[in-house]
C-alpha positions as CSV (number, residue, x, y, z in Angstrom):
1,M,-10.4,13.0,-4.1
2,G,-10.2,16.7,-3.3
3,R,-7.1,18.7,-3.5
4,K,-6.7,18.8,0.3
5,Q,-7.2,15.1,0.6
6,L,-4.7,14.5,-2.1
7,R,-2.1,16.6,-0.2
8,V,-2.7,14.6,3.0
9,W,-2.5,11.4,1.1
10,L,0.8,12.4,-0.4
11,Q,2.1,13.3,3.0
12,L,1.1,9.9,4.2
13,L,2.9,8.3,1.3
14,L,6.0,10.4,1.9
15,Y,6.1,9.3,5.6
16,T,5.7,5.6,4.6
17,A,8.0,5.7,1.5
18,D,11.2,5.3,3.5
19,R,10.0,2.2,5.2
20,G,11.5,0.1,2.4
21,T,8.2,-1.4,1.3
22,D,5.8,-0.9,-1.6
23,S,3.8,1.7,0.2
24,M,0.7,1.5,-1.9
25,S,0.2,-2.3,-1.4
26,S,0.8,-2.1,2.4
27,P,-2.2,-3.7,4.1
28,L,-2.0,-1.0,6.8
29,L,-2.1,1.7,4.3
30,Q,-5.1,0.1,2.6
31,L,-6.8,-0.2,6.0
32,A,-6.0,3.5,6.7
33,A,-7.6,4.4,3.4
34,V,-10.7,2.5,4.3
35,R,-10.9,4.1,7.7
36,G,-10.5,7.6,6.1
37,K,-13.2,7.0,3.5
38,L,-15.7,5.5,6.1
39,M,-15.2,8.4,8.4
40,E,-15.6,10.9,5.5
41,V,-18.8,9.4,4.3
42,L,-20.3,9.0,7.8
43,T,-19.5,12.5,8.7
44,A,-21.0,13.9,5.4
45,R,-24.2,12.1,6.3
46,R,-24.6,14.0,9.6
47,P,-27.3,16.7,9.6
48,S,-25.8,20.1,8.7
49,P,-22.2,18.9,8.6
50,Q,-19.6,21.4,9.6
51,N,-17.6,23.1,6.9
52,G,-14.7,20.8,6.1
53,G,-15.9,18.2,8.6
54,A,-15.9,15.3,6.2
55,E,-12.4,16.2,5.0
56,L,-11.2,16.4,8.6
57,A,-12.8,13.0,9.3
58,F,-11.0,11.6,6.3
59,I,-7.7,12.9,7.7
60,A,-8.4,11.5,11.2
61,G,-9.2,8.1,9.6
62,I,-6.0,7.8,7.5
63,F,-3.8,9.1,10.4
64,S,-5.4,6.7,12.9
65,L,-3.0,4.0,11.9
66,M,0.0,6.3,11.4
67,D,1.3,5.3,14.8
68,V,1.6,1.7,13.6
69,L,3.0,2.6,10.2
70,L,5.7,4.8,11.6
71,E,6.2,3.0,14.9
72,M,5.7,6.3,16.8
73,T,3.0,7.6,19.1
74,H,0.3,9.8,17.7
75,A,1.6,12.5,20.1
76,D,5.1,12.3,18.6
77,I,3.7,12.3,15.0
78,L,1.6,15.4,15.8
79,K,4.7,17.3,17.0
80,Q,6.1,16.9,13.5
81,L,2.9,17.3,11.6
82,P,0.4,19.5,13.3
83,L,-3.1,18.6,12.4
84,P,-6.3,20.4,13.1
85,E,-7.6,20.1,16.7
86,P,-10.6,17.9,16.0
87,V,-8.2,15.4,14.4
88,S,-5.6,15.5,17.1
89,S,-8.2,15.2,19.8
90,A,-9.6,12.1,18.3
91,L,-6.2,10.5,17.7
92,V,-4.5,11.4,21.0
93,Q,-7.2,11.8,23.6
94,R,-10.0,9.8,21.9
95,E,-12.3,12.8,22.4
96,G,-14.3,15.0,20.2
97,E,-16.5,14.6,17.1
98,F,-14.4,11.9,15.4
99,A,-13.6,9.7,18.4
100,G,-17.0,7.9,18.2
101,L,-16.4,7.1,14.5
102,L,-13.0,5.6,15.3
103,T,-14.6,3.5,18.0
104,L,-17.2,2.3,15.4
105,I,-14.6,1.4,12.8
106,E,-12.3,-0.3,15.4
107,G,-15.3,-2.4,16.5
108,L,-16.0,-3.3,12.9
109,E,-12.4,-4.4,12.4
110,R,-12.5,-6.6,15.5
111,D,-15.9,-8.0,14.4
112,D,-17.4,-6.7,17.6
113,R,-21.0,-6.6,16.5
114,A,-22.2,-5.3,19.9
115,Q,-19.8,-2.3,19.7
116,V,-20.8,-1.6,16.1
117,A,-24.5,-1.7,17.0
118,R,-23.9,0.7,20.0
119,S,-21.8,3.0,17.9
120,L,-24.3,3.1,15.0
121,K,-27.1,3.8,17.4
122,R,-25.1,6.7,19.0
123,L,-24.3,8.0,15.6
124,G,-28.0,8.0,14.7
125,T,-27.7,8.8,11.0
126,V,-27.0,5.4,9.5
127,D,-28.8,2.1,9.9
128,P,-26.9,-1.2,9.7
129,G,-28.1,-1.8,6.1
130,Q,-26.9,1.6,5.0
131,F,-23.6,1.0,6.8
132,A,-23.0,-2.2,4.9
133,G,-23.3,-0.2,1.7
134,I,-21.0,2.5,2.9
135,Q,-18.4,-0.1,3.9
136,R,-18.5,-1.7,0.5
137,E,-18.1,1.7,-1.1
138,A,-15.1,2.5,1.1
139,F,-13.4,-0.9,0.4
140,L,-13.8,-0.5,-3.3
141,W,-12.5,3.0,-3.2
142,A,-9.5,2.0,-1.1
143,H,-8.8,-1.0,-3.4
144,E,-8.9,1.2,-6.5
145,L,-6.7,3.8,-4.9
146,T,-4.0,1.4,-3.6
147,A,-4.0,-1.2,-6.4
148,V,-0.6,-1.6,-7.8
149,R,-0.6,-0.8,-11.5
């Protein structure tokens, strides 16, 4: 994990630490980690990725469940923790370069195969077989990261 990702992850943990639970074993936190990793890897596979695009995608992924973790709207969270515009656009307005990735991942979580197929086709850089491998990588990474030691 890069230094910037680590900083964001630590911020996420600080926000969830006061919830009175074992933050690292929270299923929502694990799901947020999977979302972040999936979005990071998928963004990195795009042709000529933007500078920092994969890192911003990771941030958008982990913060996509922050509203549930903190029981606040994304808009209220972003007032307290300003994030880069591509991230805030995806989270609040569901617009911009990361909105489609969030739609893909939410379809996956709902087991909406038609939505996943449409999203993968729109993305155009990953076939379903590759996506299965990316999912596995993300799940293993999140499990390793959030495993209680």
